[in-house]
VEXMIVEX-87076 format. One line per field, with one value per residue (C-alpha): residue number from 1; residue in three letters; chain; x, y, z. Coordinates in nm, 2 decimals, m for minus. Layout:
N
marza	(NUM  ...)
sefi	(ALA  ...)
romar	(A  ...)
east	(X  ...)
north	(Y  ...)
up	(Z  ...)
END
This chain:
86
marza	(1  2  3  4  5  6  7  8  9  10  11  12  13  14  15  16  17  18  19  20  21  22  23  24  25  26  27  28  29  30  31  32  33  34  35  36  37  38  39  40  41  42  43  44  45  46  47  48  49  50  51  52  53  54  55  56  57  58  59  60  61  62  63  64  65  66  67  68  69  70  71  72  73  74  75  76  77  78  79  80  81  82  83  84  85  86)
sefi	(MET  PRO  ASP  SER  THR  ARG  ASN  TYR  SER  ARG  ALA  ALA  PHE  ARG  ALA  PHE  VAL  LYS  HIS  VAL  ARG  ALA  GLU  PRO  VAL  ALA  PHE  GLN  GLY  VAL  ILE  GLN  ALA  THR  LEU  ALA  LEU  LEU  VAL  GLY  PHE  GLY  VAL  LEU  THR  TRP  THR  THR  GLU  GLN  THR  GLY  LEU  THR  LEU  ALA  LEU  THR  ALA  ALA  ILE  LEU  GLY  PHE  LEU  THR  ARG  ARG  LYS  VAL  THR  PRO  SER  GLY  ARG  ALA  VAL  ALA  GLY  ARG  ALA  GLY  ALA  ARG  THR  GLY)
romar	(A  A  A  A  A  A  A  A  A  A  A  A  A  A  A  A  A  A  A  A  A  A  A  A  A  A  A  A  A  A  A  A  A  A  A  A  A  A  A  A  A  A  A  A  A  A  A  A  A  A  A  A  A  A  A  A  A  A  A  A  A  A  A  A  A  A  A  A  A  A  A  A  A  A  A  A  A  A  A  A  A  A  A  A  A  A)
east	(0.77  1.00  0.92  0.84  0.53  0.47  0.44  0.20  m0.01  m0.02  m0.12  m0.40  m0.55  m0.55  m0.73  m0.96  m1.05  m1.03  m1.29  m1.54  m1.49  m1.61  m1.92  m2.01  m2.34  m2.24  m2.04  m2.27  m2.48  m2.18  m2.06  m2.48  m2.52  m2.18  m2.28  m2.62  m2.47  m2.20  m2.50  m2.74  m2.48  m2.37  m2.02  m2.13  m2.29  m2.50  m2.87  m3.18  m3.12  m2.75  m2.77  m3.07  m2.84  m2.53  m2.73  m2.91  m2.58  m2.36  m2.64  m2.66  m2.28  m2.28  m2.59  m2.44  m2.09  m2.29  m2.51  m2.20  m2.10  m2.38  m2.56  m2.56  m2.36  m2.52  m2.91  m2.93  m2.95  m3.16  m3.00  m2.74  m2.64  m2.95  m3.20  m3.53  m3.56  m3.94)
north	(m2.75  m2.45  m2.27  m1.96  m2.10  m2.33  m2.04  m1.86  m2.16  m2.16  m1.81  m1.80  m2.11  m1.96  m1.60  m1.85  m2.02  m1.69  m1.54  m1.89  m1.84  m1.45  m1.55  m1.88  m1.86  m1.69  m1.99  m2.20  m2.04  m2.04  m2.45  m2.53  m2.30  m2.43  m2.78  m2.68  m2.51  m2.81  m3.03  m2.82  m2.76  m3.10  m3.08  m3.32  m3.63  m3.69  m3.85  m3.64  m3.84  m3.82  m3.43  m3.43  m3.61  m3.45  m3.09  m3.23  m3.37  m3.06  m2.84  m3.07  m3.04  m2.67  m2.57  m2.76  m2.58  m2.25  m2.27  m2.32  m2.01  m1.79  m1.93  m1.65  m1.74  m1.53  m1.35  m1.02  m0.75  m0.43  m0.11  m0.24  m0.20  m0.25  m0.27  m0.05  0.13  0.21)
up	(m0.72  m0.69  m0.29  m0.50  m0.65  m0.31  m0.14  m0.37  m0.37  0.00  0.00  m0.24  m0.05  0.27  0.11  m0.03  0.29  0.44  0.20  0.28  0.61  0.59  0.35  0.37  0.26  m0.07  m0.14  m0.09  m0.32  m0.60  m0.59  m0.62  m0.89  m1.04  m1.03  m1.16  m1.44  m1.56  m1.56  m1.75  m2.02  m2.08  m1.91  m1.64  m1.79  m1.49  m1.46  m1.32  m0.95  m0.95  m1.03  m0.74  m0.50  m0.58  m0.49  m0.16  m0.05  m0.09  0.06  0.39  0.44  0.31  0.52  0.81  0.76  0.73  1.01  1.26  1.13  1.12  1.47  1.70  2.03  2.30  2.35  2.26  2.49  2.52  2.42  2.21  1.88  1.63  1.96  1.93  2.30  2.31)
END
């Protein structure tokens, strides 16, 4: 593979990872919806059980990764942006 193609691939992958880190919940929704669509339109010929198990597994894994990203790391302090003061 030529260096220019390899560099483009790396840059595209980095951009993808950056977007996923910025919007983990949206990424989770896209993955789940894509799997459902592929099964629904017959691209993937999975049984109902296989589809359910795959969606459950992806929800668990992506939910864990999403929670790590969106869980607050500290306490809210009154008087800061977004806090009501009376």
